[in-house]
Structures are given as structure tokens and as C-alpha cells.
N, C-alpha and C positions, 0 to 999 in steps of 0.2 A: 522642583526647580531645575532649570537647565544649568549646567556647569559653565565655567568661563569659556572653555573651548567650544561648547555648543553655541554660545552666543557669537563667538568669533566666526563660526561657520555660517550662521544666518547673516551676519554683517557682510561676509565675503560673497555670499550667494545673491544678495540684493541686486547688484548691478547686472548680474547674469540673467536673473529672471526678468528684469525690466527690458533688457535686450531682446529676449525671446518674445515678450509681448509686442514690442515694436516690429519685430520681424513678421509675426503673424497678422499685424495690422497693415503690412505692406510698406513700412517705413525703412526696413532693412536695419542692419546693425550700425550703431554710432561708432565712429572711429575712436579707439582708445590707445593710449600710449603705455598703459600698464601691462607690462609683460607677464605679470603673475596673475592676471585675471583667470579665474578657474572656469573650466567647462564642467557642466553638470554630467556626471557619469552614472552608470546604471546600478552600481552597488557601492557599499562603503569602501573607500580607498584612502590611503594616506597621501596627504598633499602638504606642500610647504607654505608656511605663512611668510610674510614680509621679513620677519626676523630670523627665518631659517628653521624654526621649530616646526615639528609635524603635528598636524591635526587630522582628524578623521573627516573626510569629505562625504558628500551624499551623491548617490548616483541619479541618473536622470528621471525627470518627471515621468511617471508610468503612463503607458498608452491607455491605461484604464481611464484616466482623466486628462484628455488631450488639451493642450494649451489654447487651441482654437475655441474651446467651449468655456474657457475661464474668463471671468471679467476682472476688473481691477480690485473689486471687493474680495474675490476668491484669492487673488495673489497676495493681498495684504494680510489675509487670514493665515496664509502659509508662513508669514514672518511673525505674526502676532501670536500664533497658537502657542501656549506655554509648554505643552508636553508633545514633543516630536519623537522622542525615543521609544522604541519597542522595548519594554522591560524584559530582560533576559530570562528571568526566572518565573515569569507569570504566564500561565497558559491562557488560551481563550476560554477555558472553563471558568476562570476566575475574573474575567473582565469582558466587556462587550467589544465587538468589532469597531464600534465607534471611537475607541481609544486608539486605533491604528492612525498613523499619519495620514493626512489628506492625499499625499502622493501615492498611497498604497491602495486606496479604496475609492469607489465611486460615491459613497455617502456614508451615513451613519446607520448602523443596524443594532437592533436590541440584542440579537444573538445570531450566530452563524447558521443555526439549524432552521431558523425561521425565515431566512432570506431566500429569494429566488435569484438564480444566476441571470445576468442580463442577456446571456446568449448572444453576445456580440460575435460577429463572424471574424474568424482569423484563419481562413483557408488559403488556398492558392492564390486567389485574387487580392485578398486583403489580410495577410498574416499579421497576427497581433504581436509577434515577437520582433523586437527592434535590435539592431546592432548597437553596441555600446556607444560609439562615437558619431552616430548619424541617425536620421529618422527613416532610413531605408529598411525595407523588410529583411529580416535575417535570412540568408540563403538556405540554411539548414532547415528552417521551418517550412519554407516553400517546397523544398525537396521532399521533406517528411509528409507533407499533405498530399503531394502528388503520388508518392509511394503508397500511402494509406488508401487512397481512392482506387488504386489498381487492384486492391485486394478484395473489393466489394463483391458480394455474391448475390445474384438475383434469382428470385423464384416467381415465375409468372409476371415478370416485369417490375417486381417490387424488390428493393434491396432488403435482405434479411440478415446480414451479417458480413463478416470478413474472414477470409481463409487464414489459416495459421501462418503460413509463409508464402512468399511469391518468389521462389528461387528457381529460375529456369536453368541454372547451371547444374543443379543436383539431378543425378540420373534417377535415383529412387524418390518417388513422391511420398510414399508410405501414406500417412493420414494428415500430412501437412496441407492437403488441399481441402480439408474439412473445416467447418465453423465450430470451434470449441467454445463451450459456455464460458469457461474461466478466461480463455484468451481474448474473448470479445469484449470483456469488461472495460479495459482501457480504451479500446476503439470507441465503445459506446459513450464513454465519458467525454472523449475528444469531440465526438459529433454533437453531444448535448451542449458542451461549452461553446461550440461553434454555431449554435442555433440551428441544428439539423436533427430534431428529435424523431422524425418519422422513421428512420432506419431502426432506431431503438425500440420504438413501439412495435414495429413489424417483427423484430427479433423476439420480443417478449411474448407476443401472441403465438408465434410459430412454435417456439419451445414449449409453450403451455399446451399446444395441441399435441405435441410429441409426448408430453407426460401422460396423456390419456391412452397411449398405445399399450398393448399387452407386451410385457418385457420378460424375456426368458433368456437365461444363460444355460446352455444344454437343456436340461428338462426342469430346471428350477425357475420358478416365477418370482420376479423381484416385487418389492413393495409398490403399491399403487402410486405413491407420491414421488418415486424416483425420477429425477431429471436426467436427460442424456448427457453423456460426456461431450458428444459432438454430433453433427449431422452433415450430410453431403447432398448437394443438389445435382441431380443428373438431368442433362438436357438431351432430349431426342429431337434433332433438327428435322427428321423425316416426318415424324408424327406431330411435331410442334407441341411436345408434351414435356412438362417439368415434373420430376418426382423427387421425393426426399427419402434418404436412407438415414436412420438414426443409429447411433452406437451407445448402448447403455452399459457397456463394459464387456460385452461378449466378444469384442474384437481387440480389446485393449491388452497391452502387455501385462501378463499376470491375471488377466480376466477379473480385474477389480472394478467395482462400480464406483463412480465418482461421488463421494459424499458431499464435496464442496459445491457441486453444480447447483443444487437447490438453494444453498445459502446465497451464492452470487446472484441467482435470479431474483430472490427477495430483495437483496441489497440494490440491485440495478433498477427494480421496479420503484423503490423509494427515490432513487436518484433521478429517474425520469419525472416522478411527481414533483419532486422539489425544484428541479430545473425548469419545468414548463408551467408549474401551477395547476396542471390538469389532473383533478382528482378522479375523473370519470373512469380512467383506465383501471386503477387499483380498485375501484368500487364495483367493477363488473363482476357478476356472479361467478364467471369462470376464473377470474384472478383471485377472488376471495377463496374459492375452493382449492385452487392451486396452492396457495399459501397454507391452507389448513392441512392438505394432504402431505406436503413437505414436512411440516412441524409434527404431524401425527407420527411419522416414522421416527422422529428424534425424541419425542416426549413420551414414548411408550414406556410403561413401567416394567421392570424386570428384576434380575438378581443383583444388578450393580448397586454398590454402596456409595457411589460418587455421583455428583450432578454433571460431571464431564461426560463427553460422548465417546464411547468405545468404538474404535474403527480399525480397519485393517491397513496394512502397509500399502502405499501407492494409490491412496484415495483422494489425493489433493494435488497441489502443484508438484510436489515431490512424488511423481506418478509411477515410480518403479519399485518393485519389491526390493526391500533392503536386506532380507533374510531368506536364505534358501536352505530348506531342511536337508537337502541331499548333501550339502557341504559338511554336515555334522558327522556323516558316516566315516568310520575308521579313524576318528580323531582321538587324540590322547585326552586324558582328564583335563590337562592344562587348557587345551583349546575349547573343550566343553565349558570350562569355567569362564574363559574369555567371552564365549558366546553369550552365556547367561548374564554377564555384567556388561555386555556391549551396549552401545547407545543407539537404538534404532527408532524408527518413526511409527511403529505400530502402537496400539494402545490408546493413549490420550495426547496426541500431538498438539502443540500450542497453536498451530495454524488452524486446525479444525475447531478447537475450543474458542478461539477468538472470533472466527467466522460464525460459529454457532451463536455465540453471544450477540454479535452484531445483527444477525438475521432475526433473532428473537425480538430485539428492540425495534428493528425496522418493521417487522410484522405487527408488533404491538401498536405502532402508530398508524397502521393502515387497515387492520381488521375491523369490521363493523361490530357494533355492540347488539347483534341480533341473536336469535336463539342458537344458531350454529356457532357463531363467533364468540359467544360469552364464555362457554366452556373452555375454548382454546385460549382465550385471553387469561383466564384464571390460572391455567396450567403454565402459561408463559411467565406470569408474574412470580409464581412460586419458584419456577426453575431459575429465573434470572437472579432472584435473591440468593439462592443456594449456590449458583454457579459463580457469581461475582465474589462471594466470600471464599469459596474454595480456591479460585484462581489467584486471588489477591493474597491469600494466606500461604498456600502451599507451592505454587508455581513461581512465586516472586523470590528472586535471589539478589542480595547486595552484600556488601562486605560483612556487615554484622551477622546476617543470616548464614552466610558461608562459614563464618567462625563458629556459630551455634551448631551447625551440622557437623563441623569437624570435631566438635566436643560431645557429640551425641552418645548416649548410652543405648544399648541394643537390648532386644528381648523384653521390652517393657509391656506390661499387661494392664488392662483396665482403661477407663475413659480419662484417667489422669495422665496418660503417657504423653510425654513431650515428642518423642520420636514416633509419631503416629504410623508412619509407613515402614518402620523398622529398616530405615536406610543404614547400611554398614558404612561408617566413616572411611574405612580403607578403600571403598569403591570410588571415592572422589578422585577424579583424574588430576594428574599433576599440573596440567596446563592452566587450570582455572585459578590457582593461586597467584600466578603472575598476571593472568588476564584481567582479573577483577580490580578495578581501581577503588580507591578509598571513597570517591564520590561517584555515584552511579549505580545502576542495577538493571535487571532485565527479567522477563519471564523465560524460564528455562524451557527446554524442548519437550519434556515429558515427565510425568510423575505418576507412578503406580507402586504397588507394594514391593518393598525392598529394591526399588530401581528408580533412579533419577537420571534423566538425560540432561547434562549441563550445557549442552551446545546452544549457541545463539542461532535463532532462526529469524531472519529479517521480516518476512511477511507477517508472521504471527504477532511480533512486537509492534509493528506499525498499525496493524488492524486493532490491537489492543488499545493503542492510543486513540485512533479515529472513533472507536466504538465507545470510548470511556470505560472500557473494562479496566484499564489502568487508571488509578486515581491521578489527580493533578500532580501530586508529589512523585508518584511512580513514572508518569510521563516525562517529567523533567529529568528524572534519574536515567531513563532510557536515553534521552538526548545527550546527557552528560557522558554516558558510556560511549556513544558513537563518536563524540568529539575526542574523548580520551583514547580511544582505540581506533582512530581513523585509518591508520595504515593497515590494520588487520581487517576491518570491516568494509572499508571503502577502497583503499589502495590506489591503483592507477585507473581503475574502471569500476564505477558503482554497479551493483552492490553485491556483497557476498550473500548468497542465498542461505548458507549455514557456515558456522565457524566453531571449531576448526575442522579440517578434513580428517577423515580416518584413513589410516594407511597400514601397510605391512600385514601382519597376521590378523589384526582386527578388520582390515578391508577384506581379506580373503573370506573371513567367516561371515561378516555382516552382509556383504554384497554378493557372495558367491563368486568372487573374482570377476565382477561385472567390468568389462573393458570400457564401458562408457562412464562409469563412475569411479575412475581412478582418482588419486588424491588431487585436489584442487581443480577438479574438472566436473562439469555438468552439475548434478545435485550435491556432489561431495566437495563442497567448498568452492564451486564455480561462482563467477561474477555475472549477474543477470541485469542488463540495462532496464528491463521492464519494471524493476523495483524502484526506479527513480520516482515514479508518480506517487507511490506509497510513502516514500521518504519525504517527498516535498509536502504532501498533505499533512504528515505528522509534524514536520518543522513548522509549518504555518499555524497549526493548532496549538503548538506549545510556544509560539512566539519566537521561533529560532530560524527564520527564513534564510539567514546567512549560510546555515549548514547546506540547505538545499541548493542555494545558488552556487556554492563551491563544488558540490557534486555534479550539477549540470554543466558547469564550466569544464570539468574533467571529461565528461561524456561527449561534449561537443567537439573536442579535439580529434576524436576518432570515429565516432558512430557512422557518420556519412561516408567518410573515407574507407571504412572497413566494410561498407555494405549492410549496415544494421544487423549485426549477428545476433543469434539467439542467446549466446552466452560467450564468456571469455574464461580462459584457463589460466592457471598459475596462482602462486600465493598472493601476488599483487594484482592479478587480473590483466596481465600485459599481452597475453596471446589470445588470438581468436580461437574459440573452442574447436577441438579436433574434429568433432562431428557437428558442430553448430551450423544451422541453416542460415543462409544470408536473407536479407530482406524479411526478417522475422516480424510479423505484423505487430506483436505487442511490444517489441522493442521500439518500433516507430511510434506507436500510439502512446506508450508510456512516456517517451520524451515530450511529445506534444502536450499531453495532459500536465506534465510537470511544469512546462513553460507557461502554459495558460493560467495555471493556478497561482504561480509565482507573480505573474503580472496582474491578476485579478483575484485576490484572496476570497472574494465573495463566492467563487466557485466551490470553495470548501464546503459550503452549506449543503450541497447535494450528496456528499459522501461522508461527512462527519456527524457525530451525535454528541450532544452535550451530556455532561454528567448528570445522572439522576440522583439528586442529593437525598431524596427520601429512601433510596435503596442502599445508600452508602453505609457499609457495615463498619463496626469498630474493629480496627486491626491493631493488635498488640505489638506485632513485629515492626521493626524499624523499616521504613520505605527506602531510605538512602542514608548511609552512615556518613557523617561529616566529621572532619578532624576537629 
């Protein structure tokens, strides 16, 4: 039932809604003498009632359901509908989208995974983002679309992707003029949400062709299923010929092959299928083979005793080597010990494990049950069961689990051991005791024998929510943590890629004195606007859109003015990154995707997966400790 305050809101909104209907019918606003008549705003705000008390107001009717399309019956339903509030602690996994207010959705859906995005255009001509106090297009959205379209790359007259950055002021182009697989994902989602799927289809097919190339780094041949990190289109105006050069890691810093490229390709293929309803692309023999080749690399059996995926440093978004062996030379035993207990991203990083899990689930929904696909499907199902149990049990950290680790005994033997990874309690960093709230939790950065990386990594935790690797309870706990530690994880510019930063002696050892990864900069605690779209999707899935709205409001104050930087520096993210490129494409696209998802939550269906209740394991550990 609605509270008294909520009924007051509906009572106060009645004349405003009536006025809007009259306006769209051409009758104009009636004259009113009531000075306290409220305007409908875009998000929850505090407004004053006649008696001076404060109530929560509602923001404006979303562009998803325009007033010109509504009749009197629809408007009456707005007032008569008994449940208008989004329940704060219930995720979309526990309820259908039809329970969302009519002002947030186009209609009712059985579940978000089964819906197709309406693909309404929101580009330069008709941006879907509206200013809070008017129905005029938001200027930032129009500028963002214009900037995004400038980054388009064409191959033989067809758009095949977007370059990483469009920064003419930078003297060194490096590889920012290439199309990166991971960088293109938010651009692809923006075009899909805007009803422009052709560029995404072209990209998927072109990268699939590149997968079939022979891949060598020096004299070593890479696996057949490896996807490129990036590719570049070369135009020969004389011969009128376009050629493509692909990079599989042989030109990358550290010469590390991108593990995440294949996962993003599978995830994007499903997003295209969900957005367009076109199953024919995923069912093509070459796409089926491409998925199987990617997964064959990951599902191969070996000596590993864990279902997680072992990988090298620098193989994902954090694409720089964080450990340099040369820095260990001539060091004292103290520094060697510091290195051995330092918190790096090689091994089993959360970002790769979450993407791996999501790619497995996406592939499972698209692979055919034919002779070749059946074996792959069986292996996927077995791996998913083991992987979800492992991640939810051993990567999850909340107040109770932290207290348990703090009290661990070491050197335990046999299958009855509680401290299965022989983690030394003294290796727990001091900062985590103050950082961990009593309500909330997250998936830590890395777990392997005698080593736990307690750092927060934004991308991995958001993907865990979207893929339903996190249980509904864990998803809520992650959002609780973000709210409780807003200053640390969001600050003045969303969002921290990792928290906290490593510094001093640890920075010297872990990064090899990397000048780009100084404390609170770049991958070492820098703030990356591209992460906005992941946060927004996670917020919508968990029923907490107000968190995303607040983060987007922060970003809008500076992104356009600062020239869409790649990242920001500083503990609060106040300064443009010292080596950040301007007009970074995924900063632009990430903002657009966040805005469009917030305006039309049905877009979530192309990127989120529902919880598989049949696979849900029994977890003995507490998911979130409550007072």
C-alpha cells in the first residue's frame, strides 16, 4: 500500500498531469492562482506541501512514453495504479519489469531478458535525452552523438567500428586511431539503442573474419580462436583500395594477447540478437564456429584445480603489465616479501572471470544443439556450475567473511580445511577494515593460493551483477557498498576503475615505477567515465536507478566542458588525467548508453541476464552482514 505521503504526491500531481494533456490537445495551460503548483521534474526531489512539510516529488514523465501517445484512460491509470514505487531492495531477478512504474517503461514485460529494445532513435536529430525543466533536447546528448559519429571507421564504404579517440590536439596518435574490440562495445550498444544495428553487424562479421587469420607473436602461433585486440583500416586513395591490419597482441604494450576480446564479441553478438530480434546472424555457420573456437581456448582441460580462468597481466581493460621482473633485482628481502604479497591483476582477476561467466551464458543461449554444438554446450554447463559456486564462495567478501578471514588458522590439511587457500591473516591490508561497511559487500580482485587481492574493481563487479554471477542478495550488497562508499568509489567524477591506489614502495615494485600508473591515476585508482554505462545497467537491474542518476548528473557537469577525457586523476577524480586523450570514444558512448538506459529500462534486456535458478548453489557463507 502507498504511504500517506505518496498519496499526497499523486493528489498534487493530478492538476499538473491534466494541464499537460490540455497542452498537447492544443488548449494550452489553464490559468491558476496556486503558487505552489508543482512542476513535474526528471527525478525524485524534495518539494514543499501547503503546510510547509517536505515530501518526495516525482520527476518528469519519461520520453519513453510521450504524453502525445497517452489517452485519458492511460493518465487515469497513472493515478489509480496502487504500486508506483520501485522497491529499494528488490532486484529485477525477483520481479518482472511490469512492476516498474508506467512512467519508466513502454509497457509490461515478463522479464528483461526476453524483451526487444524498441530501438527508438535518439541521435543528433531526435535525441532521447531531455532537459529537466523543458522538453528540449539535452545539449550534451546532441554534442555526444555528433562526436561519436565523427569516430566512425569505414571499410569499402561500410561502417565497421569507431576509433578509440578523436583527439586532433595530440601529437602522438599511437594506436588510438584503431578500432578496439572492447572499446567499441559501448559504441555498439549506443547504435543498437538508437535503431542503427547495421554498423554492429558489420563489426561482428569483420572481426570474425580476422579471427580466422594466422596469428603469430614472434615465432609463436596463437590459438585459433583468439580475437584481435584491435584493427586499423588503411585507405589508399590512389589505388582506391582499403586494407585492414589487425593486432592480436604482437604490437601491444607487454605483448599480451587480449583475453577479453572474445568474451566481448560473444556478449555483443547476443546484444545484437536481443536488440533486433534477428536470430539469423548468430545462427550463421561462421558465427557458430567463432563462438566454439573462442570457448575451446577457455574450456581446455589442464593442470588447474580451479574453474576460474588463469591469465596474464594486461589482458583486459587494465592492459598494462603491473609486475616487472627486472624491478626485483638487487632488492632486499623486505622488498621481495612486499612483492610476493602485493596485489596485482595476473592470475584470476575478477574482470576476466565475470566476463568469462557472462560469455559462457550468452553462448549457451545462442549455440545450436547440433553435433558440433552439443559437446560445447555440455562443457559450458559443467563449467558454469563450478564457476558460479567458486566465485560466489571464495571471491565474495562482506563484513562477516572479512571477520572470518581475520580469524583464519593456517597450514590446514585435508578436505575439511576452512582456510582452503592458506591465506595468511596478517596479509590483510589495513585499509579494508575501515572500507568495509556493515551492510554491503563485493567480489574481490583476485584469489589464488596464499594470495587475495582485496581491491575493488568496478567493471568486474558490475558485470557480475549483469550476468547474474552475483546472486540477488549479493547484487544488492554491491549497490549498498557503492552508496556507503560514494566518496571513495565515485567522488567528483564517476567511476574509480580500482580502489584503493597502490603507492610508495608497493607502487615501485608492482608497476616497475610506471609513470602512467602513479597513485590515483590511469589504472591505479583513476576515474573512468566509460564505466557509467555499466553502473547504470547494474543500478537498473537491482532497482536502484537513483544511484545511476546521481552519477550521471555528476558527469554531465564536466564531460563536455573537459572534452570527453579518457580518464580523470586524483583521489576524488577532480583532475583530467595527465596523459588522458580528449574525445575518447568510449567516454562519449558510455555516457550516451547510460542516458538511454535510464530513460528506457527495456534496453537492459540486450545486456543483462536473468538468474539461472536451476544452477544456483547453496552458499553457506553470509552474502551481506546486517546489524
